[in-house]
C-alpha positions in Angstrom: 0.1 12.2 41.5 0.2 13.9 38.1 3.1 14.0 35.6 4.1 17.5 36.6 4.4 16.4 40.2 7.0 13.6 39.4 10.3 15.4 40.0 13.9 14.7 40.7 13.1 15.2 44.4 10.5 12.4 44.2 13.0 10.0 42.6 15.7 10.8 45.2 13.3 10.2 48.0 12.3 6.9 46.6 15.8 5.8 46.1 16.8 6.7 49.7 13.9 4.7 51.0 14.0 1.6 48.7 17.4 1.5 47.0 19.9 3.4 49.3 22.9 2.0 47.4 21.9 4.2 44.5 20.8 7.3 46.5 24.1 9.1 46.0 24.0 8.9 42.2 23.0 12.0 40.2 19.4 12.1 39.0 18.4 14.2 36.0 15.5 14.3 33.5 15.9 12.7 30.1 16.1 14.8 27.0 12.9 13.4 25.5 10.2 12.1 27.8 6.9 10.3 27.0 3.4 10.7 28.3 2.9 7.4 29.9 6.0 7.5 32.2 8.3 10.2 33.5 11.9 9.1 33.1 15.2 10.1 34.8 18.7 9.1 34.1 20.3 7.7 37.3 24.1 8.0 37.2 25.6 6.8 33.9 24.3 3.2 33.9 20.6 3.4 34.9 17.2 4.8 34.1 14.3 5.4 36.5 10.7 5.4 35.0 7.6 6.3 37.0 4.1 5.8 35.5 2.3 9.2 35.3 -1.1 7.7 35.9 -2.7 4.6 37.4 -3.7 3.4 33.9 -0.1 2.9 33.0 0.8 0.6 35.9 -0.2 -2.5 33.9 2.5 -1.6 31.4 5.1 -1.6 34.2 4.0 -5.0 35.4 4.1 -6.3 31.9 7.6 -5.1 31.2 8.9 -6.7 34.3 7.3 -10.0 33.3 8.2 -10.1 29.7 11.3 -8.0 28.9 13.7 -10.5 30.4 12.2 -13.2 28.2 12.0 -11.1 25.0 15.4 -9.4 25.3 17.7 -12.3 24.8 15.8 -13.4 21.7 15.9 -10.0 19.9 18.7 -8.7 17.6 19.1 -5.3 19.3 19.0 -4.1 22.9 15.8 -3.4 24.6 15.3 -2.1 28.2 16.9 -4.5 30.8 15.0 -4.7 34.0 17.2 -4.0 37.0 14.8 -3.4 39.9 11.1 -2.9 40.7 10.2 -0.1 43.1 7.1 -0.2 45.2 4.5 2.4 46.1 5.4 4.6 49.0 3.0 6.5 51.2 3.6 10.2 50.9 6.2 9.9 48.1 4.8 8.1 45.1 1.6 5.9 44.8 2.5 3.4 42.1 5.0 0.7 41.3 8.0 2.0 39.3 11.1 0.7 37.5 14.8 0.9 37.3 16.3 -0.2 34.0 19.7 -0.3 32.5 20.6 2.8 30.4 20.7 2.2 26.6 23.1 4.3 24.7 21.9 5.9 21.5 20.2 9.0 20.2 16.5 9.3 20.0 15.5 9.0 16.3 12.9 11.7 16.6 15.4 14.1 18.1 18.4 13.2 15.8 16.8 11.7 12.6 19.1 9.4 10.6 20.2 10.9 7.3 19.6 7.5 5.5 16.1 6.8 6.4 15.9 3.9 4.0 18.5 1.9 5.8 16.9 2.9 9.1 13.5 1.7 7.8 15.1 -1.7 6.9 16.6 -1.9 10.4 13.3 -1.3 12.0 11.5 -3.8 9.8 14.2 -6.5 10.5 13.8 -5.9 14.2 10.1 -6.3 14.0 10.4 -9.4 11.8 12.2 -11.1 14.6 9.8 -9.9 17.2 6.9 -11.3 15.2 8.6 -14.6 14.9 8.8 -15.1 18.7 6.4 -17.4 20.5 3.3 -15.3 21.5 1.2 -18.2 22.7 1.3 -17.1 26.4 1.8 -13.4 25.7 -0.5 -10.7 27.1 -3.7 -10.5 25.1 -4.2 -7.2 23.3 -6.8 -5.1 25.0 -7.0 -2.5 27.8 -3.5 -3.2 29.1 -2.0 -2.4 25.6 -4.4 0.5 25.1 -5.9 -1.8 22.4 -2.7 -1.9 20.3 -2.8 -5.3 18.6 -6.6 -5.5 19.1 -9.2 -5.2 16.4 -9.3 -1.7 15.0 -13.1 -1.4 15.4 -12.5 -0.6 19.1 -11.9 2.9 18.0 -14.7 3.1 15.4 -17.0 5.4 17.3 -14.2 7.6 18.4 -12.8 8.0 14.8 -16.2 8.9 13.3 -16.9 11.4 16.1 -13.5 13.0 15.5 -14.2 13.3 11.8 -17.6 14.9 12.5 -16.1 17.3 15.1 -13.4 18.5 12.7 -15.9 19.4 10.1 -14.5 21.2 7.1 -11.0 21.1 8.6 -10.5 17.6 7.1 -11.8 15.9 4.0 -14.4 13.9 5.8 -15.5 11.6 2.9 -11.9 10.7 2.1 -10.9 10.1 5.7 -14.0 7.9 6.2 -13.1 5.9 3.1 -9.6 5.1 4.6 -11.2 4.1 7.9 -13.9 1.9 6.3 -11.3 0.1 4.2 -9.3 -0.7 7.3 -12.4 -2.1 9.0 -13.1 -4.3 6.0 -9.7 -6.0 6.4 -9.8 -7.8 9.8 -6.8 -9.7 11.2 -7.5 -13.4 10.8 -4.1 -14.9 11.6 -2.6 -16.1 14.9 -1.5 -13.4 17.3 2.1 -12.3 17.1 4.2 -10.2 19.6 3.7 -6.5 18.7 5.6 -3.6 20.2 2.5 -1.3 20.1 4.3 2.0 19.9 6.9 2.0 17.1 7.4 5.7 17.1 10.6 7.7 16.4 11.0 8.6 20.1 11.1 4.9 21.0 13.8 4.1 18.5 17.5 4.7 19.3 20.1 5.3 16.6 23.9 5.3 16.5 25.8 6.4 13.3 22.5 6.6 11.5 21.5 3.0 12.2 18.9 1.5 14.6 20.7 0.4 17.8 17.9 -0.1 20.3 14.2 -0.1 20.9 12.5 1.1 24.1 9.1 1.4 25.8 7.3 -1.9 25.5 4.4 -0.7 27.8 1.8 -1.2 25.0 3.2 -4.5 23.7 0.9 -7.4 23.4 0.1 -10.6 21.4 -2.1 -9.6 18.6 -2.4 -7.8 15.2 0.9 -6.2 14.0 -0.8 -3.5 12.0 -0.4 -1.0 14.8 3.4 -1.3 14.3 3.2 0.0 10.7 2.3 3.6 11.7 5.9 4.7 11.5 5.6 4.4 7.8 3.5 7.6 7.7 4.7 9.4 10.8 8.4 9.2 10.1 9.1 7.6 6.7 8.6 9.0 3.3 8.9 7.9 -0.3 11.7 5.3 -0.7 12.1 4.7 3.0 8.3 4.0 3.4 8.4 1.6 0.5 11.5 -0.2 1.9 9.7 -0.5 5.2 6.7 -2.0 3.6 8.6 -4.4 1.4 10.8 -5.6 4.3 8.0 -6.2 6.9 6.6 -9.7 6.9 3.0 -8.5 6.7 0.3 -8.7 4.0 -1.6 -6.0 2.1 -4.5 -6.1 4.6 -2.2 -5.4 7.5 -0.9 -2.3 5.7 -4.5 -1.2 5.1 -5.3 -1.5 8.8 -2.0 0.3 9.6 -3.3 3.3 7.6 -6.4 3.1 9.8 -4.2 3.3 12.9 -2.3 6.3 11.5 -5.6 8.0 10.5 -7.1 7.5 14.0 -4.2 9.0 15.8 -3.9 12.0 13.5 -7.7 12.6 13.8 -8.0 12.5 17.6 -4.9 14.7 18.0 -6.4 17.3 15.6 -9.9 17.1 17.1 -9.3 16.9 20.9 -5.8 17.9 21.8 -5.7 21.7 21.6 -2.6 21.8 23.7 -0.6 20.0 21.0 2.4 21.8 19.6 1.4 23.6 16.3 4.2 21.8 14.5 2.9 18.5 15.7 -0.6 19.4 14.5 0.8 20.3 11.1 2.5 16.9 11.1 -0.8 15.2 11.9 -2.4 17.0 9.0 0.4 15.8 6.7 -0.1 12.2 8.0 -3.8 12.4 7.2 -3.1 13.7 3.7 -0.5 10.9 3.1 -2.8 8.0 4.2 -5.7 9.4 2.1 -3.5 9.8 -1.0 -2.0 6.3 -0.6 -5.5 4.8 -0.2 -6.9 6.6 -3.2 -3.9 5.7 -5.3 -4.3 2.0 -4.5 -8.1 2.1 -4.9 -7.6 3.4 -8.5 -5.5 0.3 -9.4 -7.4 -3.0 -9.7 -5.8 -5.7 -7.6 -5.0 -9.0 -9.2 
């Protein structure tokens, strides 16, 4: 079943079959949806999420295993697992979830006016996440779409994207950013990483961070993947505040530029259906990481 086939009617049928006590509640699509799951608000207190492909099922299982453990230790609300739905013949072929609804506006839809304070809030949340015991956490790899894993997993893909884009991108400069990231491997103990710290996974109220959602790509690994927000959503003072507040070293920031570069490149090279505004934003991200890398490379490090 593809994403476009996951409708309100599917959710209602699943509820009637598996959770009839919720079947009378209104079901409506959320304002901003992701790619990995299709989400619906259920009444005023609940959220239903259905994975849009078999490859996202591991993320569902992981959230049910770990969110109840992580949630009480974190300083802001994250999704609270309420129930786990099962595959149903003729209705929906995968496990699915019911969560508690988290109030707040999507930062990508309603950006905070004070992005510096927001950047500090996000960094403080991640600082606590990184401090939690990750010894038994899920190893970064296929189940996290390699978030938290060594960046060289995407080496071939990145270089092919640069080649495919040709004169549309500054190939030598982009390659220099990528090579620098690969020369700075993660050598510390794994920490809990969110894996997709994007504006659409961050909730705000009165301009401040009030919740973090979508832990489907979380893992125990390298936190550099969590720095990408610095280039996709933060600028100038807010980007610097985020960098200063995060408990990560310079090499982690360098790898983070690699993650941002990779995502921008593959979007520009192989996602022709992307919104033109999003493609322009990817071009800006590419320019920002290149400019930052070149500025740092021109200043000798002590």
